[in-house]
mmCIF file of the N, C-alpha and C atoms, coordinates in Angstrom:
data_MODEL
# 
_entry.id   MODEL 
# 
loop_
_atom_site.group_PDB 
_atom_site.id 
_atom_site.type_symbol 
_atom_site.label_atom_id 
_atom_site.label_alt_id 
_atom_site.label_comp_id 
_atom_site.label_asym_id 
_atom_site.label_entity_id 
_atom_site.label_seq_id 
_atom_site.pdbx_PDB_ins_code 
_atom_site.Cartn_x 
_atom_site.Cartn_y 
_atom_site.Cartn_z 
_atom_site.occupancy 
_atom_site.B_iso_or_equiv 
_atom_site.pdbx_formal_charge 
_atom_site.auth_seq_id 
_atom_site.auth_comp_id 
_atom_site.auth_asym_id 
_atom_site.auth_atom_id 
_atom_site.pdbx_PDB_model_num 
ATOM 1   N N  . MET A 1 1  ? -10.574 5.292   -9.781  1.00 0.00 ? 1  MET A N  1 
ATOM 2   C CA . MET A 1 1  ? -9.237  5.780   -10.008 1.00 0.00 ? 1  MET A CA 1 
ATOM 3   C C  . MET A 1 1  ? -8.279  4.594   -10.020 1.00 0.00 ? 1  MET A C  1 
ATOM 4   N N  . ASP A 1 2  ? -7.146  4.798   -10.629 1.00 0.00 ? 2  ASP A N  1 
ATOM 5   C CA . ASP A 1 2  ? -6.163  3.735   -10.800 1.00 0.00 ? 2  ASP A CA 1 
ATOM 6   C C  . ASP A 1 2  ? -4.886  4.109   -10.050 1.00 0.00 ? 2  ASP A C  1 
ATOM 7   N N  . ILE A 1 3  ? -4.361  3.150   -9.227  1.00 0.00 ? 3  ILE A N  1 
ATOM 8   C CA . ILE A 1 3  ? -3.096  3.387   -8.550  1.00 0.00 ? 3  ILE A CA 1 
ATOM 9   C C  . ILE A 1 3  ? -2.162  2.205   -8.802  1.00 0.00 ? 3  ILE A C  1 
ATOM 10  N N  . GLU A 1 4  ? -0.879  2.449   -8.588  1.00 0.00 ? 4  GLU A N  1 
ATOM 11  C CA . GLU A 1 4  ? 0.141   1.403   -8.680  1.00 0.00 ? 4  GLU A CA 1 
ATOM 12  C C  . GLU A 1 4  ? 0.491   0.985   -7.262  1.00 0.00 ? 4  GLU A C  1 
ATOM 13  N N  . ILE A 1 5  ? 0.574   -0.337  -7.027  1.00 0.00 ? 5  ILE A N  1 
ATOM 14  C CA . ILE A 1 5  ? 0.857   -0.841  -5.686  1.00 0.00 ? 5  ILE A CA 1 
ATOM 15  C C  . ILE A 1 5  ? 2.033   -1.804  -5.738  1.00 0.00 ? 5  ILE A C  1 
ATOM 16  N N  . LYS A 1 6  ? 2.950   -1.639  -4.786  1.00 0.00 ? 6  LYS A N  1 
ATOM 17  C CA . LYS A 1 6  ? 4.066   -2.564  -4.630  1.00 0.00 ? 6  LYS A CA 1 
ATOM 18  C C  . LYS A 1 6  ? 4.172   -2.890  -3.151  1.00 0.00 ? 6  LYS A C  1 
ATOM 19  N N  . CYS A 1 7  ? 4.052   -4.186  -2.842  1.00 0.00 ? 7  CYS A N  1 
ATOM 20  C CA . CYS A 1 7  ? 4.221   -4.663  -1.476  1.00 0.00 ? 7  CYS A CA 1 
ATOM 21  C C  . CYS A 1 7  ? 5.595   -5.327  -1.400  1.00 0.00 ? 7  CYS A C  1 
ATOM 22  N N  . PHE A 1 8  ? 6.370   -4.988  -0.399  1.00 0.00 ? 8  PHE A N  1 
ATOM 23  C CA . PHE A 1 8  ? 7.757   -5.421  -0.316  1.00 0.00 ? 8  PHE A CA 1 
ATOM 24  C C  . PHE A 1 8  ? 7.967   -6.521  0.713   1.00 0.00 ? 8  PHE A C  1 
ATOM 25  N N  . ALA A 1 9  ? 9.054   -7.279  0.509   1.00 0.00 ? 9  ALA A N  1 
ATOM 26  C CA . ALA A 1 9  ? 9.529   -8.314  1.434   1.00 0.00 ? 9  ALA A CA 1 
ATOM 27  C C  . ALA A 1 9  ? 8.411   -9.324  1.728   1.00 0.00 ? 9  ALA A C  1 
ATOM 28  N N  . THR A 1 10 ? 8.105   -9.528  2.992   1.00 0.00 ? 10 THR A N  1 
ATOM 29  C CA . THR A 1 10 ? 7.118   -10.554 3.359   1.00 0.00 ? 10 THR A CA 1 
ATOM 30  C C  . THR A 1 10 ? 5.699   -10.196 2.922   1.00 0.00 ? 10 THR A C  1 
ATOM 31  N N  . LEU A 1 11 ? 5.478   -8.958  2.512   1.00 0.00 ? 11 LEU A N  1 
ATOM 32  C CA . LEU A 1 11 ? 4.149   -8.547  2.028   1.00 0.00 ? 11 LEU A CA 1 
ATOM 33  C C  . LEU A 1 11 ? 4.002   -8.730  0.523   1.00 0.00 ? 11 LEU A C  1 
ATOM 34  N N  . SER A 1 12 ? 5.056   -9.135  -0.165  1.00 0.00 ? 12 SER A N  1 
ATOM 35  C CA . SER A 1 12 ? 5.035   -9.172  -1.632  1.00 0.00 ? 12 SER A CA 1 
ATOM 36  C C  . SER A 1 12 ? 3.914   -10.032 -2.191  1.00 0.00 ? 12 SER A C  1 
ATOM 37  N N  . ARG A 1 13 ? 3.509   -11.050 -1.465  1.00 0.00 ? 13 ARG A N  1 
ATOM 38  C CA . ARG A 1 13 ? 2.440   -11.932 -1.965  1.00 0.00 ? 13 ARG A CA 1 
ATOM 39  C C  . ARG A 1 13 ? 1.093   -11.210 -2.087  1.00 0.00 ? 13 ARG A C  1 
ATOM 40  N N  . PHE A 1 14 ? 0.978   -10.044 -1.445  1.00 0.00 ? 14 PHE A N  1 
ATOM 41  C CA . PHE A 1 14 ? -0.267  -9.276  -1.498  1.00 0.00 ? 14 PHE A CA 1 
ATOM 42  C C  . PHE A 1 14 ? -0.324  -8.295  -2.670  1.00 0.00 ? 14 PHE A C  1 
ATOM 43  N N  . THR A 1 15 ? 0.788   -8.116  -3.381  1.00 0.00 ? 15 THR A N  1 
ATOM 44  C CA . THR A 1 15 ? 0.788   -7.198  -4.523  1.00 0.00 ? 15 THR A CA 1 
ATOM 45  C C  . THR A 1 15 ? -0.232  -7.692  -5.544  1.00 0.00 ? 15 THR A C  1 
ATOM 46  N N  . PRO A 1 16 ? -1.173  -6.848  -5.974  1.00 0.00 ? 16 PRO A N  1 
ATOM 47  C CA . PRO A 1 16 ? -2.171  -7.295  -6.946  1.00 0.00 ? 16 PRO A CA 1 
ATOM 48  C C  . PRO A 1 16 ? -1.514  -7.624  -8.285  1.00 0.00 ? 16 PRO A C  1 
ATOM 49  N N  . GLU A 1 17 ? -2.147  -8.530  -9.021  1.00 0.00 ? 17 GLU A N  1 
ATOM 50  C CA . GLU A 1 17 ? -1.627  -8.910  -10.334 1.00 0.00 ? 17 GLU A CA 1 
ATOM 51  C C  . GLU A 1 17 ? -1.509  -7.670  -11.212 1.00 0.00 ? 17 GLU A C  1 
ATOM 52  N N  . GLY A 1 18 ? -0.364  -7.524  -11.845 1.00 0.00 ? 18 GLY A N  1 
ATOM 53  C CA . GLY A 1 18 ? -0.115  -6.354  -12.673 1.00 0.00 ? 18 GLY A CA 1 
ATOM 54  C C  . GLY A 1 18 ? 0.325   -5.135  -11.876 1.00 0.00 ? 18 GLY A C  1 
ATOM 55  N N  . GLY A 1 19 ? 0.283   -5.240  -10.544 1.00 0.00 ? 19 GLY A N  1 
ATOM 56  C CA . GLY A 1 19 ? 0.735   -4.142  -9.697  1.00 0.00 ? 19 GLY A CA 1 
ATOM 57  C C  . GLY A 1 19 ? -0.159  -2.915  -9.721  1.00 0.00 ? 19 GLY A C  1 
ATOM 58  N N  . ARG A 1 20 ? -1.396  -3.074  -10.168 1.00 0.00 ? 20 ARG A N  1 
ATOM 59  C CA . ARG A 1 20 ? -2.317  -1.933  -10.245 1.00 0.00 ? 20 ARG A CA 1 
ATOM 60  C C  . ARG A 1 20 ? -3.651  -2.321  -9.607  1.00 0.00 ? 20 ARG A C  1 
ATOM 61  N N  . MET A 1 21 ? -4.379  -1.293  -9.184  1.00 0.00 ? 21 MET A N  1 
ATOM 62  C CA . MET A 1 21 ? -5.673  -1.530  -8.550  1.00 0.00 ? 21 MET A CA 1 
ATOM 63  C C  . MET A 1 21 ? -6.602  -0.362  -8.856  1.00 0.00 ? 21 MET A C  1 
ATOM 64  N N  . GLN A 1 22 ? -7.843  -0.673  -9.124  1.00 0.00 ? 22 GLN A N  1 
ATOM 65  C CA . GLN A 1 22 ? -8.879  0.338   -9.330  1.00 0.00 ? 22 GLN A CA 1 
ATOM 66  C C  . GLN A 1 22 ? -9.574  0.594   -7.998  1.00 0.00 ? 22 GLN A C  1 
ATOM 67  N N  . LEU A 1 23 ? -9.691  1.865   -7.632  1.00 0.00 ? 23 LEU A N  1 
ATOM 68  C CA . LEU A 1 23 ? -10.284 2.237   -6.351  1.00 0.00 ? 23 LEU A CA 1 
ATOM 69  C C  . LEU A 1 23 ? -11.354 3.303   -6.531  1.00 0.00 ? 23 LEU A C  1 
ATOM 70  N N  . ASP A 1 24 ? -12.229 3.387   -5.546  1.00 0.00 ? 24 ASP A N  1 
ATOM 71  C CA . ASP A 1 24 ? -13.189 4.487   -5.497  1.00 0.00 ? 24 ASP A CA 1 
ATOM 72  C C  . ASP A 1 24 ? -12.472 5.726   -4.977  1.00 0.00 ? 24 ASP A C  1 
ATOM 73  N N  . GLY A 1 25 ? -12.929 6.896   -5.386  1.00 0.00 ? 25 GLY A N  1 
ATOM 74  C CA . GLY A 1 25 ? -12.376 8.137   -4.865  1.00 0.00 ? 25 GLY A CA 1 
ATOM 75  C C  . GLY A 1 25 ? -12.523 8.191   -3.356  1.00 0.00 ? 25 GLY A C  1 
ATOM 76  N N  . GLY A 1 26 ? -11.545 8.762   -2.681  1.00 0.00 ? 26 GLY A N  1 
ATOM 77  C CA . GLY A 1 26 ? -11.595 8.885   -1.231  1.00 0.00 ? 26 GLY A CA 1 
ATOM 78  C C  . GLY A 1 26 ? -11.055 7.679   -0.484  1.00 0.00 ? 26 GLY A C  1 
ATOM 79  N N  . THR A 1 27 ? -10.541 6.685   -1.207  1.00 0.00 ? 27 THR A N  1 
ATOM 80  C CA . THR A 1 27 ? -9.994  5.496   -0.559  1.00 0.00 ? 27 THR A CA 1 
ATOM 81  C C  . THR A 1 27 ? -8.679  5.838   0.144   1.00 0.00 ? 27 THR A C  1 
ATOM 82  N N  . THR A 1 28 ? -8.521  5.339   1.356   1.00 0.00 ? 28 THR A N  1 
ATOM 83  C CA . THR A 1 28 ? -7.298  5.550   2.122   1.00 0.00 ? 28 THR A CA 1 
ATOM 84  C C  . THR A 1 28 ? -6.348  4.365   1.942   1.00 0.00 ? 28 THR A C  1 
ATOM 85  N N  . VAL A 1 29 ? -5.126  4.554   2.404   1.00 0.00 ? 29 VAL A N  1 
ATOM 86  C CA . VAL A 1 29 ? -4.156  3.454   2.396   1.00 0.00 ? 29 VAL A CA 1 
ATOM 87  C C  . VAL A 1 29 ? -4.705  2.289   3.219   1.00 0.00 ? 29 VAL A C  1 
ATOM 88  N N  . ALA A 1 30 ? -5.295  2.571   4.361   1.00 0.00 ? 30 ALA A N  1 
ATOM 89  C CA . ALA A 1 30 ? -5.879  1.524   5.206   1.00 0.00 ? 30 ALA A CA 1 
ATOM 90  C C  . ALA A 1 30 ? -6.959  0.752   4.449   1.00 0.00 ? 30 ALA A C  1 
ATOM 91  N N  . GLY A 1 31 ? -7.751  1.434   3.628   1.00 0.00 ? 31 GLY A N  1 
ATOM 92  C CA . GLY A 1 31 ? -8.769  0.770   2.820   1.00 0.00 ? 31 GLY A CA 1 
ATOM 93  C C  . GLY A 1 31 ? -8.160  -0.181  1.810   1.00 0.00 ? 31 GLY A C  1 
ATOM 94  N N  . VAL A 1 32 ? -7.040  0.203   1.216   1.00 0.00 ? 32 VAL A N  1 
ATOM 95  C CA . VAL A 1 32 ? -6.336  -0.670  0.276   1.00 0.00 ? 32 VAL A CA 1 
ATOM 96  C C  . VAL A 1 32 ? -5.788  -1.887  1.003   1.00 0.00 ? 32 VAL A C  1 
ATOM 97  N N  . MET A 1 33 ? -5.183  -1.657  2.155   1.00 0.00 ? 33 MET A N  1 
ATOM 98  C CA . MET A 1 33 ? -4.642  -2.767  2.936   1.00 0.00 ? 33 MET A CA 1 
ATOM 99  C C  . MET A 1 33 ? -5.743  -3.767  3.280   1.00 0.00 ? 33 MET A C  1 
ATOM 100 N N  . GLN A 1 34 ? -6.890  -3.266  3.677   1.00 0.00 ? 34 GLN A N  1 
ATOM 101 C CA . GLN A 1 34 ? -8.016  -4.136  4.020   1.00 0.00 ? 34 GLN A CA 1 
ATOM 102 C C  . GLN A 1 34 ? -8.477  -4.907  2.785   1.00 0.00 ? 34 GLN A C  1 
ATOM 103 N N  . ALA A 1 35 ? -8.585  -4.240  1.647   1.00 0.00 ? 35 ALA A N  1 
ATOM 104 C CA . ALA A 1 35 ? -9.024  -4.896  0.411   1.00 0.00 ? 35 ALA A CA 1 
ATOM 105 C C  . ALA A 1 35 ? -8.051  -5.995  -0.026  1.00 0.00 ? 35 ALA A C  1 
ATOM 106 N N  . LEU A 1 36 ? -6.760  -5.790  0.263   1.00 0.00 ? 36 LEU A N  1 
ATOM 107 C CA . LEU A 1 36 ? -5.747  -6.778  -0.113  1.00 0.00 ? 36 LEU A CA 1 
ATOM 108 C C  . LEU A 1 36 ? -5.592  -7.880  0.932   1.00 0.00 ? 36 LEU A C  1 
ATOM 109 N N  . GLY A 1 37 ? -6.242  -7.729  2.088   1.00 0.00 ? 37 GLY A N  1 
ATOM 110 C CA . GLY A 1 37 ? -6.149  -8.737  3.141   1.00 0.00 ? 37 GLY A CA 1 
ATOM 111 C C  . GLY A 1 37 ? -4.906  -8.614  3.994   1.00 0.00 ? 37 GLY A C  1 
ATOM 112 N N  . ILE A 1 38 ? -4.339  -7.407  4.065   1.00 0.00 ? 38 ILE A N  1 
ATOM 113 C CA . ILE A 1 38 ? -3.133  -7.168  4.859   1.00 0.00 ? 38 ILE A CA 1 
ATOM 114 C C  . ILE A 1 38 ? -3.546  -6.600  6.212   1.00 0.00 ? 38 ILE A C  1 
ATOM 115 N N  . ALA A 1 39 ? -3.122  -7.248  7.284   1.00 0.00 ? 39 ALA A N  1 
ATOM 116 C CA . ALA A 1 39 ? -3.411  -6.762  8.632   1.00 0.00 ? 39 ALA A CA 1 
ATOM 117 C C  . ALA A 1 39 ? -2.661  -5.456  8.886   1.00 0.00 ? 39 ALA A C  1 
ATOM 118 N N  . ALA A 1 40 ? -3.313  -4.530  9.534   1.00 0.00 ? 40 ALA A N  1 
ATOM 119 C CA . ALA A 1 40 ? -2.701  -3.221  9.807   1.00 0.00 ? 40 ALA A CA 1 
ATOM 120 C C  . ALA A 1 40 ? -1.385  -3.354  10.561  1.00 0.00 ? 40 ALA A C  1 
ATOM 121 N N  . ASP A 1 41 ? -1.293  -4.310  11.465  1.00 0.00 ? 41 ASP A N  1 
ATOM 122 C CA . ASP A 1 41 ? -0.070  -4.508  12.252  1.00 0.00 ? 41 ASP A CA 1 
ATOM 123 C C  . ASP A 1 41 ? 1.098   -5.015  11.417  1.00 0.00 ? 41 ASP A C  1 
ATOM 124 N N  . ASP A 1 42 ? 0.815   -5.548  10.228  1.00 0.00 ? 42 ASP A N  1 
ATOM 125 C CA . ASP A 1 42 ? 1.871   -6.095  9.372   1.00 0.00 ? 42 ASP A CA 1 
ATOM 126 C C  . ASP A 1 42 ? 2.592   -5.022  8.560   1.00 0.00 ? 42 ASP A C  1 
ATOM 127 N N  . VAL A 1 43 ? 2.002   -3.835  8.458   1.00 0.00 ? 43 VAL A N  1 
ATOM 128 C CA . VAL A 1 43 ? 2.612   -2.751  7.676   1.00 0.00 ? 43 VAL A CA 1 
ATOM 129 C C  . VAL A 1 43 ? 3.237   -1.737  8.633   1.00 0.00 ? 43 VAL A C  1 
ATOM 130 N N  . LYS A 1 44 ? 4.534   -1.507  8.467   1.00 0.00 ? 44 LYS A N  1 
ATOM 131 C CA . LYS A 1 44 ? 5.244   -0.572  9.347   1.00 0.00 ? 44 LYS A CA 1 
ATOM 132 C C  . LYS A 1 44 ? 5.617   0.728   8.646   1.00 0.00 ? 44 LYS A C  1 
ATOM 133 N N  . ILE A 1 45 ? 5.793   0.683   7.309   1.00 0.00 ? 45 ILE A N  1 
ATOM 134 C CA . ILE A 1 45 ? 6.190   1.877   6.564   1.00 0.00 ? 45 ILE A CA 1 
ATOM 135 C C  . ILE A 1 45 ? 5.316   1.987   5.318   1.00 0.00 ? 45 ILE A C  1 
ATOM 136 N N  . VAL A 1 46 ? 4.810   3.196   5.059   1.00 0.00 ? 46 VAL A N  1 
ATOM 137 C CA . VAL A 1 46 ? 3.978   3.474   3.882   1.00 0.00 ? 46 VAL A CA 1 
ATOM 138 C C  . VAL A 1 46 ? 4.614   4.629   3.112   1.00 0.00 ? 46 VAL A C  1 
ATOM 139 N N  . PHE A 1 47 ? 4.778   4.438   1.810   1.00 0.00 ? 47 PHE A N  1 
ATOM 140 C CA . PHE A 1 47 ? 5.239   5.518   0.939   1.00 0.00 ? 47 PHE A CA 1 
ATOM 141 C C  . PHE A 1 47 ? 4.211   5.736   -0.156  1.00 0.00 ? 47 PHE A C  1 
ATOM 142 N N  . ILE A 1 48 ? 3.913   6.991   -0.453  1.00 0.00 ? 48 ILE A N  1 
ATOM 143 C CA . ILE A 1 48 ? 3.087   7.352   -1.609  1.00 0.00 ? 48 ILE A CA 1 
ATOM 144 C C  . ILE A 1 48 ? 3.931   8.277   -2.462  1.00 0.00 ? 48 ILE A C  1 
ATOM 145 N N  . ASN A 1 49 ? 4.183   7.853   -3.686  1.00 0.00 ? 49 ASN A N  1 
ATOM 146 C CA . ASN A 1 49 ? 5.019   8.621   -4.616  1.00 0.00 ? 49 ASN A CA 1 
ATOM 147 C C  . ASN A 1 49 ? 6.380   8.961   -4.000  1.00 0.00 ? 49 ASN A C  1 
ATOM 148 N N  . GLY A 1 50 ? 6.924   7.999   -3.224  1.00 0.00 ? 50 GLY A N  1 
ATOM 149 C CA . GLY A 1 50 ? 8.248   8.167   -2.637  1.00 0.00 ? 50 GLY A CA 1 
ATOM 150 C C  . GLY A 1 50 ? 8.297   9.010   -1.382  1.00 0.00 ? 50 GLY A C  1 
ATOM 151 N N  . ILE A 1 51 ? 7.143   9.406   -0.856  1.00 0.00 ? 51 ILE A N  1 
ATOM 152 C CA . ILE A 1 51 ? 7.075   10.250  0.337   1.00 0.00 ? 51 ILE A CA 1 
ATOM 153 C C  . ILE A 1 51 ? 6.372   9.475   1.450   1.00 0.00 ? 51 ILE A C  1 
ATOM 154 N N  . HIS A 1 52 ? 6.951   9.512   2.653   1.00 0.00 ? 52 HIS A N  1 
ATOM 155 C CA . HIS A 1 52 ? 6.366   8.813   3.791   1.00 0.00 ? 52 HIS A CA 1 
ATOM 156 C C  . HIS A 1 52 ? 4.923   9.264   4.009   1.00 0.00 ? 52 HIS A C  1 
ATOM 157 N N  . ALA A 1 53 ? 4.035   8.298   4.261   1.00 0.00 ? 53 ALA A N  1 
ATOM 158 C CA . ALA A 1 53 ? 2.612   8.587   4.472   1.00 0.00 ? 53 ALA A CA 1 
ATOM 159 C C  . ALA A 1 53 ? 2.097   7.719   5.620   1.00 0.00 ? 53 ALA A C  1 
ATOM 160 N N  . THR A 1 54 ? 0.829   7.895   5.954   1.00 0.00 ? 54 THR A N  1 
ATOM 161 C CA . THR A 1 54 ? 0.191   7.110   7.015   1.00 0.00 ? 54 THR A CA 1 
ATOM 162 C C  . THR A 1 54 ? -0.971  6.312   6.422   1.00 0.00 ? 54 THR A C  1 
ATOM 163 N N  . PRO A 1 55 ? -1.465  5.311   7.156   1.00 0.00 ? 55 PRO A N  1 
ATOM 164 C CA . PRO A 1 55 ? -2.616  4.545   6.661   1.00 0.00 ? 55 PRO A CA 1 
ATOM 165 C C  . PRO A 1 55 ? -3.869  5.397   6.455   1.00 0.00 ? 55 PRO A C  1 
ATOM 166 N N  . GLU A 1 56 ? -3.934  6.556   7.103   1.00 0.00 ? 56 GLU A N  1 
ATOM 167 C CA . GLU A 1 56 ? -5.105  7.425   6.963   1.00 0.00 ? 56 GLU A CA 1 
ATOM 168 C C  . GLU A 1 56 ? -5.038  8.315   5.725   1.00 0.00 ? 56 GLU A C  1 
ATOM 169 N N  . THR A 1 57 ? -3.921  8.302   5.021   1.00 0.00 ? 57 THR A N  1 
ATOM 170 C CA . THR A 1 57 ? -3.751  9.156   3.845   1.00 0.00 ? 57 THR A CA 1 
ATOM 171 C C  . THR A 1 57 ? -4.713  8.735   2.739   1.00 0.00 ? 57 THR A C  1 
ATOM 172 N N  . VAL A 1 58 ? -5.399  9.707   2.147   1.00 0.00 ? 58 VAL A N  1 
ATOM 173 C CA . VAL A 1 58 ? -6.316  9.456   1.035   1.00 0.00 ? 58 VAL A CA 1 
ATOM 174 C C  . VAL A 1 58 ? -5.501  9.405   -0.260  1.00 0.00 ? 58 VAL A C  1 
ATOM 175 N N  . LEU A 1 59 ? -5.741  8.376   -1.051  1.00 0.00 ? 59 LEU A N  1 
ATOM 176 C CA . LEU A 1 59 ? -5.014  8.194   -2.304  1.00 0.00 ? 59 LEU A CA 1 
ATOM 177 C C  . LEU A 1 59 ? -5.652  8.980   -3.444  1.00 0.00 ? 59 LEU A C  1 
ATOM 178 N N  . GLN A 1 60 ? -4.816  9.332   -4.411  1.00 0.00 ? 60 GLN A N  1 
ATOM 179 C CA . GLN A 1 60 ? -5.258  10.059  -5.601  1.00 0.00 ? 60 GLN A CA 1 
ATOM 180 C C  . GLN A 1 60 ? -4.966  9.206   -6.834  1.00 0.00 ? 60 GLN A C  1 
ATOM 181 N N  . SER A 1 61 ? -5.706  9.417   -7.881  1.00 0.00 ? 61 SER A N  1 
ATOM 182 C CA . SER A 1 61 ? -5.480  8.680   -9.125  1.00 0.00 ? 61 SER A CA 1 
ATOM 183 C C  . SER A 1 61 ? -4.037  8.855   -9.588  1.00 0.00 ? 61 SER A C  1 
ATOM 184 N N  . GLY A 1 62 ? -3.399  7.750   -9.957  1.00 0.00 ? 62 GLY A N  1 
ATOM 185 C CA . GLY A 1 62 ? -2.026  7.782   -10.441 1.00 0.00 ? 62 GLY A CA 1 
ATOM 186 C C  . GLY A 1 62 ? -0.976  7.635   -9.361  1.00 0.00 ? 62 GLY A C  1 
ATOM 187 N N  . ASP A 1 63 ? -1.394  7.577   -8.085  1.00 0.00 ? 63 ASP A N  1 
ATOM 188 C CA . ASP A 1 63 ? -0.426  7.426   -7.007  1.00 0.00 ? 63 ASP A CA 1 
ATOM 189 C C  . ASP A 1 63 ? 0.310   6.093   -7.114  1.00 0.00 ? 63 ASP A C  1 
ATOM 190 N N  . ARG A 1 64 ? 1.545   6.087   -6.586  1.00 0.00 ? 64 ARG A N  1 
ATOM 191 C CA . ARG A 1 64 ? 2.355   4.873   -6.448  1.00 0.00 ? 64 ARG A CA 1 
ATOM 192 C C  . ARG A 1 64 ? 2.459   4.583   -4.958  1.00 0.00 ? 64 ARG A C  1 
ATOM 193 N N  . LEU A 1 65 ? 1.849   3.481   -4.528  1.00 0.00 ? 65 LEU A N  1 
ATOM 194 C CA . LEU A 1 65 ? 1.798   3.108   -3.114  1.00 0.00 ? 65 LEU A CA 1 
ATOM 195 C C  . LEU A 1 65 ? 2.793   1.990   -2.842  1.00 0.00 ? 65 LEU A C  1 
ATOM 196 N N  . GLY A 1 66 ? 3.646   2.193   -1.850  1.00 0.00 ? 66 GLY A N  1 
ATOM 197 C CA . GLY A 1 66 ? 4.570   1.159   -1.403  1.00 0.00 ? 66 GLY A CA 1 
ATOM 198 C C  . GLY A 1 66 ? 4.292   0.798   0.038   1.00 0.00 ? 66 GLY A C  1 
ATOM 199 N N  . LEU A 1 67 ? 4.141   -0.502  0.301   1.00 0.00 ? 67 LEU A N  1 
ATOM 200 C CA . LEU A 1 67 ? 3.869   -0.994  1.652   1.00 0.00 ? 67 LEU A CA 1 
ATOM 201 C C  . LEU A 1 67 ? 5.018   -1.879  2.107   1.00 0.00 ? 67 LEU A C  1 
ATOM 202 N N  . PHE A 1 68 ? 5.566   -1.587  3.286   1.00 0.00 ? 68 PHE A N  1 
ATOM 203 C CA . PHE A 1 68 ? 6.729   -2.298  3.803   1.00 0.00 ? 68 PHE A CA 1 
ATOM 204 C C  . PHE A 1 68 ? 6.435   -2.887  5.173   1.00 0.00 ? 68 PHE A C  1 
ATOM 205 N N  . PRO A 1 69 ? 6.875   -4.119  5.437   1.00 0.00 ? 69 PRO A N  1 
ATOM 206 C CA . PRO A 1 69 ? 6.756   -4.684  6.770   1.00 0.00 ? 69 PRO A CA 1 
ATOM 207 C C  . PRO A 1 69 ? 7.907   -4.174  7.644   1.00 0.00 ? 69 PRO A C  1 
ATOM 208 N N  . ALA A 1 70 ? 7.882   -4.570  8.917   1.00 0.00 ? 70 ALA A N  1 
ATOM 209 C CA . ALA A 1 70 ? 9.038   -4.281  9.764   1.00 0.00 ? 70 ALA A CA 1 
ATOM 210 C C  . ALA A 1 70 ? 10.228  -5.004  9.168   1.00 0.00 ? 70 ALA A C  1 
ATOM 211 N N  . VAL A 1 71 ? 11.376  -4.347  9.185   1.00 0.00 ? 71 VAL A N  1 
ATOM 212 C CA . VAL A 1 71 ? 12.574  -4.916  8.587   1.00 0.00 ? 71 VAL A CA 1 
ATOM 213 C C  . VAL A 1 71 ? 13.608  -5.120  9.688   1.00 0.00 ? 71 VAL A C  1 
ATOM 214 N N  . GLY A 1 72 ? 14.157  -6.327  9.715   1.00 0.00 ? 72 GLY A N  1 
ATOM 215 C CA . GLY A 1 72 ? 15.197  -6.624  10.695  1.00 0.00 ? 72 GLY A CA 1 
ATOM 216 C C  . GLY A 1 72 ? 16.490  -6.942  9.963   1.00 0.00 ? 72 GLY A C  1 
ATOM 217 N N  . GLY A 1 73 ? 17.546  -6.878  10.643  1.00 0.00 ? 73 GLY A N  1 
ATOM 218 C CA . GLY A 1 73 ? 18.826  -7.195  10.021  1.00 0.00 ? 73 GLY A CA 1 
ATOM 219 C C  . GLY A 1 73 ? 19.864  -7.461  11.072  1.00 0.00 ? 73 GLY A C  1 
ATOM 220 N N  . GLY A 1 74 ? 21.010  -7.833  10.577  1.00 0.00 ? 74 GLY A N  1 
ATOM 221 C CA . GLY A 1 74 ? 22.028  -8.114  11.566  1.00 0.00 ? 74 GLY A CA 1 
ATOM 222 C C  . GLY A 1 74 ? 23.398  -8.096  11.004  1.00 0.00 ? 74 GLY A C  1 
# 
């Protein structure tokens, strides 16, 4: 299956070339993070198709995955 991935802020370097990735059916967000080399502790917010999700969420073909680190400001 094919999904779109966007990693934001300090995670942007992990976004795959072209922003897309081919996955096996049943792959979770955590599986994608592992495949991209992103430590679980580095991701604080997960969105799938604009809706908050968890690392245990199973992805579907055509999903848009957004991964965000902790965000600070002042």
